[in-house]
Steps between C-alpha positions, in 0.01 A plus 500: 500500500685190380452179696783312640538150359472229766822317510502151610782259646701356229643140529838399362594136494873397480703193553839587640768273643523498881759770621565605138260784435677796330362815329606346166227337280256347564459674846602854401283562182201325653486709817639820348216527271271501787699778678653270771856531601635159404789518742258506793327190382834331431630567859185373664470189266851400565456542871198279501643228286847509676429167668403321187733313272657776258357498154164315588240659275257677728186647360408829642175690481555865535206736567576860399276755661392836334752680721788294357549308828485115474480178691574150365436147586727206430373171372657151498712399194315343208407138547690389182817668633474325839442173321792539253728624787411204707556250218860658446430585129809682350455860398494567129595863409474590862137369544350180610326341207243225498443234234472603136239214438302456825357158551781327310811664621618484875742777615518393852326321804391590847354300776152534640656656823633782272146553364356534845778735611412726188147485600578625857698790341210597264244453795657799664400738234167675602325458175548116510414467869151389431617192302561166670847348533364214270374731241828684494689169455282398216558829338870469543497138355325625187761777463781258544348296213477796263871600552639151478573425870439143607353454859618186660337368822 
């Protein structure tokens, strides 16, 4: 008698623009290969991100169960994206880009108030809830330095 292979939950990580999920790549192929109907994900994702600014890159962590059902959790946008957006950096080829030579080139500046606001946004994420606000601010300051954002008091 053949034994059934024990199937585990599979995790798919995607970054999709808020309110812009569609079955086309990257969503369709990533979920289709796991046997999930991408249209179901797209409808739910777009409904959950309707209150956000359209196009904001939202990381989604999708857990696909062996019966092909799924659930997903949304995370906050990347810290670098939040910093570049707050600094008003212009898009190049449709994307926000930091400095080519970090440490010497400055592409924009933000105030310390912006850094604290970004830290508060990141604090809402469950995986970062254990960190202090001060620790998050230090991390964001380091990130700002690596992408060429100057922080002014």
